[in-house]
Structure formats: C-alpha cells, structure tokens
N, C-alpha and C positions, 0 to 999 in steps of 0.2 A: 629521496634524499633532498634535504633542504639546500638551497643555493648557498654556497660558501662553506658548507660543512666539510671538514677535513676527513678524508678517507685515506688511511695508511696502507692501502693495498692496491695493486694494479687491477683495473677493470678490463676484462677481455672484450675486445671488439670484434671477435670472429663472427662470421656469417656463413652459414652453410647454404649453398645454392640449391634451390628446390624448384626453380622455374625452368622454362624451356632452354635457357642458356646453359643449364647444368649438363645437358646432354653433350654439348660440344666440349665443355671443360671437364666433364666427369662428374657423375652424381655425388653429392655430399662433399665436394671439394670445399675446403675452408678458404674463405676470402676475407680480406680486411679492408676497411676504408683507407683511401690513399690521400695524400696531401701533395699537391704540386706547387713548388716555389720557384719563381722565375726572377732573374735579375737581382738576386740577393746573395751575398757571399756568406757561406756557411762553413763551419770548421770540419768539413767532410770532403772526401775526394773520390775519384773513380775506384780507388782501392777498397773503399768501404761498401761497394755494391754487395748486396745480400747479407751484410753484417747487421746484427741487431744492436741497437744503442739505447741508452736511457736518456730521455729528454724531459724537460718540464715545459709545459705550455701554459700561456695565459690565454683564456678564452672569454668570449662574451656569448651568453646564451641568447640566441635570437628568438627561437620558438620551441615549444614543447607541444607535440601533438599526440593525442590518444586516439586509437581506433580499435575497432572490433570487426574481425572477419571470421565468419563461421563459428562465432562464439569464442574465438581466440583474441584476447586483449594484447595490444602492443603499444609501445610508445616510440616516437621518432623525435630526434633532436636536431635542430639546425644551430650549429656552433660557428662562431666567427673566431678564427685563430688570430690573436693579437700579437703574440710574440712566442719565441721558442728559445730555450736555454739547454744546451747539451751538458751532461754531467760527466 
C-alpha cells in the first residue's frame, strides 16, 4: 500500500501468540497492540473500560522493516501517533 493511499476498510491488528508466553496466556489467544496515553484529557471515562470505540489517528511512518524467518516473509512497522480523534 502506498503511503497516503486511502483505504475504506478497517485493517485488523490482531496477533496470535505462538511464543513461550502463549503457554501462560493460552495458546492462540488473540492480542492487539496497545497505546498508552499519559497526562492528556480524552473524551472517555472509567465507564468506557472494555468498550470498543471508533477513532481516527494521524500517524507518521517511522520505519518499515521486512524480514524472513524459515521462509516466512513478514513486515514490521514503527508508527508515531501524532493525534487521535474520536468519532
């Protein structure tokens, strides 16, 4: 996907644990990347815990890395979150 190309669908960020930590959490448990925000007022409260919301983020792509392990190709992305807007 070219930088700046508009995509009108959600891209799933789910990751299935397959390493040694999966044993403690349960094999195949689905995990998602998290974002920790400190010292900023957001339009959410403790009542919103575990609720799913729609938000738009402005990001800066810092790096795109490609790798191959045992013949399996993958890409990793380092993104800087510049701003967030709740819908």
